[in-house]
C-alpha positions as CSV (number, residue, x, y, z in Angstrom):
1,X,3.4,-7.8,-16.4
2,X,0.1,-7.0,-18.0
3,X,-1.5,-5.9,-14.8
4,X,-3.9,-3.0,-14.1
5,X,-6.7,-2.3,-11.7
6,X,-9.1,0.5,-12.7
7,X,-11.4,2.5,-10.4
8,X,-13.6,5.5,-10.9
9,X,-10.7,7.9,-10.8
10,X,-7.6,5.8,-10.6
11,X,-5.4,3.2,-12.3
12,X,-3.2,1.0,-10.1
13,X,-0.4,-0.3,-12.3
14,X,3.3,-1.1,-12.5
15,X,5.7,1.8,-12.3
16,X,7.0,3.3,-15.6
17,X,10.2,5.4,-15.9
18,X,8.1,8.6,-16.3
19,X,6.8,8.1,-12.7
20,X,10.2,8.4,-11.1
21,X,10.4,12.2,-10.7
22,X,7.1,12.4,-8.9
23,X,7.9,9.2,-6.9
24,X,11.2,10.9,-5.8
25,X,9.4,14.2,-5.0
26,X,6.8,12.8,-2.6
27,X,9.3,10.4,-1.0
28,X,11.4,13.4,-0.2
29,X,8.6,15.2,1.6
30,X,9.4,15.1,5.4
31,X,5.7,14.7,6.3
32,X,5.4,11.7,4.0
33,X,8.7,10.2,5.1
34,X,7.9,10.5,8.8
35,X,6.7,7.0,9.3
36,X,8.6,5.4,6.4
37,X,12.0,3.7,6.4
38,X,13.7,6.4,4.3
39,X,14.6,10.0,5.2
40,X,16.2,11.4,2.1
41,X,15.3,9.8,-1.2
42,X,17.3,10.5,-4.3
43,X,16.4,10.1,-8.0
44,X,19.2,7.6,-8.2
45,X,17.5,5.5,-5.5
46,X,14.2,5.7,-7.5
47,X,16.0,4.5,-10.6
48,X,17.6,1.6,-8.7
49,X,14.2,0.7,-7.2
50,X,12.6,0.8,-10.7
51,X,15.4,-1.3,-12.3
52,X,15.1,-4.0,-9.5
53,X,11.3,-4.3,-9.9
54,X,10.5,-7.4,-11.9
55,X,6.8,-7.3,-12.5
56,X,7.0,-10.6,-14.5
57,X,7.5,-12.3,-11.1
58,X,4.3,-10.6,-9.7
59,X,2.7,-13.0,-7.2
60,X,5.9,-14.9,-6.3
61,X,6.1,-15.8,-2.6
62,X,8.6,-13.7,-0.7
63,X,8.7,-10.8,-3.0
64,X,7.5,-7.1,-2.6
65,X,6.0,-5.2,-5.5
66,X,5.4,-1.4,-5.7
67,X,2.3,-0.4,-7.7
68,X,1.7,3.2,-8.8
69,X,-1.5,4.9,-8.0
70,X,-2.2,7.0,-11.1
71,X,-4.9,9.4,-12.2
72,X,-6.8,7.6,-14.9
73,X,-7.1,10.7,-17.1
74,X,-3.5,12.1,-16.9
75,X,-1.6,8.9,-15.9
76,X,0.3,11.1,-13.3
77,X,1.1,9.2,-10.1
78,X,-0.2,10.3,-6.8
79,X,1.3,7.6,-4.6
80,X,2.0,3.9,-4.4
81,X,0.9,0.6,-2.8
82,X,3.4,-2.0,-1.7
83,X,2.3,-5.6,-2.0
84,X,4.3,-8.3,-0.3
85,X,3.5,-11.9,-1.2
86,X,4.4,-13.4,2.2
87,X,3.6,-16.9,1.0
88,X,1.0,-18.5,-1.3
89,X,-1.9,-17.5,0.9
90,X,-0.9,-14.4,2.9
91,X,-0.1,-10.8,1.8
92,X,1.1,-7.7,3.4
93,X,0.2,-4.2,2.0
94,X,1.5,-0.7,2.6
95,X,0.7,2.6,1.0
96,X,2.1,6.1,0.5
97,X,0.3,9.1,-1.0
98,X,1.7,12.4,-2.0
99,X,0.6,15.1,0.4
100,X,-1.3,17.2,-2.1
101,X,-3.7,14.2,-2.6
102,X,-4.5,13.6,1.1
103,X,-8.1,13.8,2.3
104,X,-9.6,13.2,-1.1
105,X,-10.4,9.5,-0.6
106,X,-7.8,8.5,-3.1
107,X,-5.8,6.0,-1.0
108,X,-9.1,4.5,0.3
109,X,-10.2,4.0,-3.3
110,X,-6.9,2.6,-4.4
111,X,-6.3,0.2,-1.4
112,X,-9.9,-1.0,-1.6
113,X,-9.4,-2.0,-5.2
114,X,-6.2,-3.8,-4.4
115,X,-7.8,-5.6,-1.5
116,X,-10.6,-6.7,-3.8
117,X,-8.2,-7.9,-6.4
118,X,-6.1,-9.9,-3.8
119,X,-9.2,-11.5,-2.2
120,X,-11.5,-12.0,-5.2
121,X,-9.2,-12.5,-8.2
122,X,-6.2,-14.1,-6.5
123,X,-8.2,-15.7,-3.7
124,X,-5.7,-15.0,-1.0
125,X,-6.5,-16.0,2.5
126,X,-5.2,-13.1,4.6
127,X,-3.9,-9.6,4.2
128,X,-1.9,-7.8,6.9
129,X,-0.7,-4.2,7.3
130,X,1.8,-2.9,9.9
131,X,2.0,0.7,10.8
132,X,3.7,3.0,13.3
133,X,1.5,3.4,16.4
134,X,1.7,7.1,16.1
135,X,0.4,7.1,12.5
136,X,-3.2,7.8,13.3
137,X,-4.3,8.5,9.7
138,X,-3.1,5.1,8.5
139,X,-4.7,3.3,11.4
140,X,-7.9,5.1,10.7
141,X,-7.8,4.1,7.1
142,X,-7.1,0.5,7.9
143,X,-10.1,0.5,10.3
144,X,-12.3,2.1,7.6
145,X,-11.2,-0.5,5.1
146,X,-12.4,-3.2,7.5
147,X,-9.1,-4.4,9.0
148,X,-9.0,-5.5,12.6
149,X,-6.2,-4.4,14.9
150,X,-4.4,-7.6,16.1
151,X,-1.6,-6.2,18.1
152,X,0.3,-3.3,19.5
153,X,3.9,-4.0,19.8
154,X,5.7,-1.9,22.4
155,X,9.1,-0.5,21.4
156,X,9.7,-3.4,19.0
157,X,11.5,-1.5,16.2
158,X,14.5,0.8,16.3
159,X,13.5,3.4,13.9
160,X,15.2,6.7,13.0
161,X,17.3,6.8,16.1
162,X,14.8,5.6,18.7
163,X,12.6,2.7,19.7
164,X,9.1,2.8,18.4
165,X,5.8,1.0,18.6
166,X,4.0,-0.7,15.8
167,X,0.5,-1.9,15.3
168,X,-0.5,-4.9,13.3
169,X,-3.8,-5.1,11.4
170,X,-5.3,-8.0,9.4
171,X,-8.3,-9.0,7.4
172,X,-9.3,-12.5,6.2
173,X,-10.9,-13.2,2.9
174,X,-14.0,-14.7,4.7
175,X,-14.4,-11.4,6.6
176,X,-14.1,-9.4,3.4
177,X,-16.7,-11.4,1.6
178,X,-19.0,-11.4,4.6
179,X,-18.7,-7.7,4.9
180,X,-19.3,-7.1,1.2
181,X,-22.4,-9.3,1.3
182,X,-23.8,-7.5,4.4
183,X,-23.4,-4.1,2.5
184,X,-25.3,-5.5,-0.5
185,X,-28.0,-6.9,1.8
186,X,-28.2,-3.8,3.9
């Protein structure tokens, strides 16, 4: 896949083998893993993940793709963005950022660029994001990005030994374009 999104500080791109040690490291951080599906994450799991990722199929309905968030100077990864092509018109995104890069606007910059790509370049209709209802920073980021909260599901997922709540957020392409136009006019 010849795919890359560049921002002021970042490159969002397919994973390369050199990313796997850092990927494994931040996925093993208990603070990062708290709201994620994994608990312990081994280098072998990272290698399997990498081997299974077929970026040539990027955009195919039903598939998930993990994109690295990398520093555009050093190429070192800071986190990743998951992109799920639900069908031809709808997407789901998720994001993970290594703890040392929190509160620097990195994930906002990266996810903003991916949203722009999905809506403007690929002309997708709708993007959703689902987060744990206790993950206040992720919900705050989704609000800041312009997502609307569409639902709060009570004890809908059995997660790490207990029932938990999830919140669903969404944004339509029309809303994104309208919001972008109002920022330009304002």
